[in-house]
N, C-alpha and C positions, 0 to 999 in steps of 0.2 A: 551540278552535273552528276549523274550517277553512273558509275563505271561497274558492269558486270565482272564478278570474279570466276574465274575457271575452278570449279570445284575439284576437277581431275587433277590438278597440280597442287591440291591441299596435302600437306603432310599428314598422314593417317598414323594414329598411335594407338597400341592397345596398353593402356595403363596397368602397372603393376601395383595395384591398391591393396591387394591382400584380401579382397573381398570375393569371397569362393561363391556368394550366392547371386550375383551381379549379371550372369549370363554373358560373358565375353564383352566387359564394358570397352568403348572406344572413343576416341576424341579426334578432331580435325582442327588444325589451326590455319589462320588466315591472317595476313598482315595487311593492314589499311593504312596507306601512306596520305597523312594530312598536312606534309610539310610545305605543300603549295600555298597554303592559306585559302582565304575565301571559304565558300560552302561546298563541301565535298561530301559525295555519298558513294558507298559501294553496295551493289546488290549480289547476295549470296543465294543461289537457287541450290537446294540439296537434292533436287529430284533424281538426278543420275547416280549419284553416289549412295542415296538410300535404296534405289531400285535395284542396285548392284549388291546391297547388302553390306557395302563397305563400313556403313555406320547405321544405328538404329535410329529411332525418334528422339530428338533433341530435347532434353529435359532441363540441362543447366549450360550457361554460357559463362565462361571465365574471361574477363576482360583486363588486359594489362595496359592501362591509359596513363602509366606513371611519367612518360616523357612529355606528355601534353598538358598545358595549362588551360584546356577548355573541356567542357562537358561532352563525353561521347554517348551518342544515342543509338539504340538498337530497336527497330520496329519490326515484329513478326508481321507477315503481310495479311494474315487471317484473323488471328486472335483478337488483334485490337490492343494489345498489350504495348507499352513503350517503357524500355530498360534505359536508365541513364546511370552511366559511370562517372563519378565526380572527377574534376581536373585532378592530376597527380596522384590518382588512386588505381588500386587493383582490387578485384573482388570476384566473387560467384553470384550468379544472378539466376534463380529459378525463372525457366520460361514456359509459357502455354502457347504451343505451337502444334500444328498438325503434321502429318506424315504424308508426302513429302513437305518438307518445311522450306521457308523463303523468309529472308531477312534483309532489312536495309540498314546499313551502318553509317551513321553521318555525323559530322562535326563542323563547327563554323569557327574560323580563325585558328586552326590548328598550326602546329609549327614542327610536328614530328610524326612519326609512326606509331600506330597503337595496334597490339595484337588481340585478336578474337578466337577463342578457341571453344569449338562446339562441343558438348558432352552428351552422351546418350545415357547417362546415368545422374542420379539426383546428388546434389551437393547443397547443404543448408545456405542461405544467404548470408554473405559477410562481406564487408567492404572496409579497406583499410587505407590510410593515407601514407604513401610511401615518402613524401616530402617532409612530413613531421619526424619521420624516424631518423633522418639526417641530423636532426638538431640533438639528439640524444647522446651525451658523452658519459661512460661509466668510467669511474676512477678506481674501482676495486672496493669501495667502501659499501657496495650495496645501493647507494643512491645514484640516480640520473641527473648528471648535471646538464643545467639547460643552457644552450649555446643559442640564446636567442635576444636580440637586443631589446625588444619591446619589454619582454618578461624581466631581464636582468634590470632595467631600469625601475621596476616598480617593487622589487625584492631588496631589502637591505637587513642584514645581520640576521636572516632568517624569518624577518617579519615582511607581511606583504601589505605594502602601502595600498590604500583602496583607490586613491586618485578621484575620491568622491567627496565632496565638500560636506556633505550631510552626514555620511559615516565618519569621516575624520573628525567632525566637531563632537561626536559623542563617545568616540574612542580614546581612552587615555591610559597610557602605561600598560597597554595589551588587555585592559579590562573594558567591559561593556556595561555602563551604568544602567541601572533598572529604573525607570521613571514609574514606579508602582509602589504607593505607601504600604500596601499590603506585603508585597514580596520584599521590600527594603527592610520591613520590620522584622522579618525572618531570617535574613541574610547578614551575616556579620563577617568580615574578613575572608570572604568567599567561601564560607562554609554556611550551608542552610540549616537552620534548626528545624528539626522534625519532632512533631507531637504524635505520639503513637496511642490511638485509641486502645482502651483496654489494659494499658500498662499499669504498674503499680504505683506510679507518680501521677497518672493521669486516667484513673479508673473510670467505671460506669457510676452514674447516679441511680438512687433507688427511690421507690415508692412502695410502702406497705400498707396495705389494708386488713388488719387482723383484729379489729373489733374494739380498739381502744379511742381514747378521746383524741381527735384530729385524724384518726386513720380508722373510720368506721368501715364495717364489712360492705362489699359492694352490692348494691341493689339497684332499683329501677330509678335512682336518681343519678343522672350523670354527673361524674367527678373528674377532675383533671388530674390525670398521672403527672403530667408536666405542663405547666401554664404558659408554655411558649414552643416555638418550633423545635423539633428534635428528631432523633432516630431511635427507634426501640429496637433493643437488642435481643430481649427475652422476657419471659414471665414464668412464675411459677403459681399455680392454681389449685385450689383445694375446695371441693364442693361437699358440703355436709348434708345438704338436702336430700330427699329421697326420690327426686327426679332429676333429670338432666337439666342444667342450668347454661344458658348462653351468654357469654360476654361479647358485647358489642363495642368496635373501636371506632372512633370518630376522629377526623382531622378538622376538629372545630373548638371552639370554646363551649363550656357545658351550657351556657345560657343559649346557645345557637342550636341546641340539640332537641328536637321534639320526637321523642320515642314512640315508635309506630309510624313515622311520618319520615323522618329524616334517614336517609339510606346510609348504613354503616360502611366504613372503609373496608373492614373485614369483621368476621365473627369467628369466636372460637368456642366450642362446645366442650362442655367439663361434665363427664358422667355422674350418675347418682353415686354419692359417698365415694367420689373418686378424685384422684390427682392428676394435673396436666401440666407439664413442663414444655414450655415453647422457647426454643433457641434458635436465634437468627444467625448463624455463624459467619457466612460469606458476605452477605449484604444485609445491613439493617434496615428496618422498614422506615422510611423517611414521612414525618408529619410536618406539614408546612406552617400549620397554625398552632395547634396545640395537641397533646397526646390526652384524649377524652375517653372514658369508659363507663359502662352501664351493665348491669346483670339483669337479665329476663328469662321469662320461662320459654320463649320462643326466639328463633333466630333474628327476626325483625319486629318484635312485639314491644310491648309496653306495660307486661304484667311483672310484679315484683316476685322473685322465687321465695319459698315458704322459708328457707334460711338464707342469708347473705353469704356471698361468695368470698372467700378469703383469698388474697393474692399478693404477690411481690413483683415489682416491676423493675427492669434494669433498662437504662437509656443514656444517651448522650444528649 
């Protein structure tokens, strides 16, 4: 059954909100009695009061449903919007409603009265449970004591019992064991061992090409700076030739590189009779196979420079 409410009997308020730019904000309150149980509905027609200028266009609805243990539903007649205030809750609900506005307020299985306040100004959406607040007790220590049998039953000595056999089985003494060999190997006594790349104890590895035995100058024969996966942190290069020399980098083993055909990972140009220092300070360059280089007269060519390129490489 739907009962029409006489809006002429609504209490009209001019809220003292301290909002100077709101243009005389107003609200109207209606009490909907659901204590009879069953499915009850109330129809609110704002046509007369809005035509009289008693209140403006409705933008927000405040609902006090704290006394009822059922959901309260508000349906604007035109907008197709449906607002639902949970049981034992209060809150502000933004609404899409034309002017004049019409609303149907309904509930099934209610046991008490609920208050609906129509506002012609905007209030952000927020809902809170008033029943939950009754279970908080403060003892002056700054902590809220929980007066709830279900929660009290699973908390003992400041520890929360999970009541879950899977979790309980792996938690012992307040510690969660790690079932990962890599993590377990670096964690001891609850402290994780950290290796800092670039520290004095764990610094960078180097490769030098300076023209001696085992470290020949770089030319058009691909060589491995590191014969495994790694990260390139930087390089210092000197070109004694009278023309620009290009250093090609490959993420491959030297035997897999065909200069002039294989596309390099990237290329660095070193000017004639010049020095080029490269430093990757924030993020090193990752090589997944090997760090391989070759020096040529063009960026992707296969011709050897007139003079080999001298270089020092720094990597992990």
